[in-house]
N, C-alpha and C positions, 0 to 999 in steps of 0.2 A: 742426237739425242736434243730433247731439248727441255731443261730441267728449270723450273720457278721458285725461287725460296722467296715465302708469302713470311714476311716482316721484316726490317732493316734493325734490328737489334741487335746487341750483343753477338750471338749466339750465329744467329740468318747471315751480319756480314761478315765473320769468322768462316762459317762454311763457303757463302759467294766469291769469295775471294781466294779461300783453296781452288774452287773449282773452276773458277777461270782460269785454275794453269790447264785445263782440259782442252780439247778438241772439241767438246761439246757448246753449244748454246745454252749462256746460261742468263736465267733474267731475275732479276728481285724488284717484288711487289711489294709497293709501299702507298698507307690509304694519307699519305702525310705528301702534298704537292711542294710546299716550299722543302719537305728535306730529302725529299726524293731529287730536286732540282740539283740542289747543294751536290748530292752524294755523285750525281750528273755529272757536273763541273771538276768536284775535288780526285771523284774516284776514291776507292775505300783504304783506310789507313792501317797499316799493320803496325805496331811495334810489342817486343815481348820475345819469348824464349825462341819464338822461328825468325827473330829476326827483324830489320826494319825494311819494310816495303810497300809496296803500294797494287792495288788492281782494280782493273776498269769493269764493272760488269755493266749488264745492258738493264735498265732500272726505270716504271714507270707509276701512275695510280692509275694509268685504263685497262682493266684486265682483257681489254676486245684485242689492242695493241700486240698481246702479247700470242692468239689462238690458241691450240689444244695444246695441252704438257704433256711429253713422258712420264715426268715426275713432279711429282708437287712433293716440295718440305716446306712444313709446317715450322714457324721458328716465331710465332706472336705467343704473348702472353697467353695461357691458359682459357683466362677467364672470356677472351675473343674469339676463340676456336672456331663454334659455331657462326658467328658472324662473317670471319672471314673467308669458313670455305662457301659459305652461302653466298657470297660476292665475288666467290670464284670458281662457279661452278663451269663456264665456260670453258676452263683450260681442260675440263677433264672429259677425256674420248674415250674408246671403247678400252684399249689398252692402255692406260694414266693407271699411275699408281700413284699411293698419299702417306708420305714416310714423315710418322710425326717424332719430332726431336726433342720436345717441351717438356717440362719438370711437370711431375705431380701423375694422378690416378685420373682416369676419365676421359683424357683427350681421344684415346682410342675409338671409344664408343661412342663420343659426338659425333668424331667423321665417318664413322660405320652407319649411322643415322642418318646421315645426308647423301653418301658416296656408295656405301656397300660396302658389308666387311670385307669382300673380297678383296676391294681394291685396299686397305689400309695396312700397312707395314707400321711393326711399333720399334720404338729405338732407345737406346738410352748412349748419349754423348758424355766422354770424362773429360772435353775439353773445356778446360778455362777461357772464359774471354771477361774485360771486362768492359763497357763503356765508356770512354774518354768524352765523347764528343760525337757527333752526327757526323758517322759514319769513320769514325776512329777508333780504333780498338787495341787495349793492352789483352794478348795473347799472355796468360798469367799461368797454364798448365797444360800439357798435352797427359793425354789419356786415349786408350781404343774408342770406338764407336761400335756397337753391340743393334744388330736390327732382328726383327725376323717377325711373322705374324702369329698371330694368338693362337690359330689351329696347330701349327708350328708344322705348315708346309712349305716349302722350299723352291717356289715356281723359279723359272730361271729368269724369270725379270730381279728376282731380290740378289740374285749370283750378280750380275752384270752391274748391281746399285754398289754393289760390296768394291768391284773391280775398278770402277771409277773412282769411290773413293780413295781405295788404296793407290791408285794412279798417282793422287795429287798430293797425299802425302798425309789421311787421312786414314789412320791405321783403324781397319773395320773387318770383324768377324761377323757371324751368321749365328741365330740361336733358335735354336726349336721351342726352348721356353722363355720367352720374352715377357711372359706374365711376372714370371720367375724376379727376373731383372729390372723389370720395372718396379716391382714392391723392394726391392733391394736397394734400389737407387734411389726411391721413395722412402727408407728409411733412412737414410742417411740425410737427407735435405731435412727429412723431421727432427736429426737431430743438430742441424748447422743453424738451415735458416732462419728461423722465428728469433730463437738466441742471438745471432748476430744480427739483425731487425732492430731488436729490444735494447741493445749493448751499444750497437756502433763499433764491435769488434771485429778485424780481420779474425778468418775462421781456427786460424792459427789460436789466439788468445783464447779460445772459447774453452781450451783444455791445459790455461794456466792459470785460472783462477778454481780455487775449491768451489766458489759457490754457481758457477757457470758448467762446472764438469759435472757438478751432483746434478743437477738441471737436468743436463742434456744425457746424462746416462738413465734417470727417470722418465724421459721422454722416447728416446729411443725402445727402451723396458718394455712399454707400454706400447708402442709400435711392433714388436715381436709378438707378444702377446696376441695381437689380433691377427699377424699373417698367421701365427699357428693354428688360430683357432678358424681360419678361412681355407685353411691345409694348403698353404702355397709357401711352395719350397724356396727358402730362399737361398742365395749362392756361396753366401760366406757363412763358413763352419761358426761364425766368433761373429756376429755382426755388430755388436758393442764394440769392441775392438777396432772393427774394419771403419766404424765410425770415427774414433779416435783416430785412427791411422791416417783418414782422409783430412784430417783436421793440422795433420803435422805435414800431409806433403801438398794442403794450399793452405799454406798457413799464413803467406802474406794475401791470398785472393778476398775479395769484397764480394759476399755473394751475394744472388742476385734481388732478395728479397731486399738485404740491406741496400744494394741502388736504389729498387725501387722508393725506399723509404728517403734516400738521401735526395731524391728527385720530388720526393713530397707526391708520391703515385699511389695508386692502386697497386696491393699485392696478389701474388698467387697463395694466399694463406688457406683459401679454402682447398685446392688442390694437394695441397702437403699437412698440413697437421689437421687441416681440418677433415680429411680421408678418416684420418685416425679416428678421430673425434668421433664421425657420424657410423662408423664402421662398430667402433667400441661400443656405442649407445644400440645400434641394433642388435647387438652378439650377446649388449649384457656384461660385460669388461669394461670395467670400470676404466677412465683416461684424465683424472684428475689434470696432471700435467697439461696434456696437448691440450684439454679446455681452456686452462690461463693462458697458454701461450697465442692461441687463436684469439681469444679476446683480448690480450694484450697488444697484437699487432691488426688490431681492426679497431682498436682504441687508437692508435696512431694512426689509421688512415683516416677517422675519421676527424680527428682532429687538428691536423696540419694548422689552419686558421686562428689556433687557439697556442700554438706552440712558443712557450718562452725563452725567446734567443739568447742564448749569453754572451 
């Protein structure tokens, strides 16, 4: 089996490193030649809860070098999804599958437009990863990965992916309701990511301060209202309690959005809190807290060059 991971960020490198333990052919596809050469020379360096270790993977910026893949795993930022899959279309053969383990809502739809919905598998990963440098990852949290198709079907292909992931220590299961899972994960990210990006606090700090805890609860409550109006079945009986529990469980984690802000990069705010704002407006549900969070993060993104450094 040939598996291609697109995007050598924190999650892409973590997944590539674990999959390198299998007897399958693993490729990492990058768009940055310098970065690819560096990872090719040093390998992927992992530290954290899974120990300190290194993995060697095949990495290239030339999609033609890889050929047809059995499985393509999307690990790019959500705003890069369409261009990334268009650039990688030569990887897709008649039997290929495309698995998204990205943040937010909308990636399945984008991928389906390009490769067809029958090839696309949605996924939620609760692995925590922080990018320390090029190809250097802190494995900050362990959790299960859940995969499934939007139509609820479970072909042999999905079962095989589950077996491969489990065989290398990435605990994985299949769900018939991946939409509910994606929205449940979205609601967690709605409560955590933007607030950490704005305050520059680790996840756990958000519930230590009255102000951030209040905003977190209000943002999550708005998201829950939108999900209920859309008749999406969330997997948690008390989603708000779950968000706060995730803050505790990932207390030292630096959220992906905060990592982007610290590196003065574009964030995935449009695919997280932005989803709640757009859906709220369409459904006539007031979402003032999420609107403010989106506006603040977008302001930070566009004003990096004006930042006052203390």
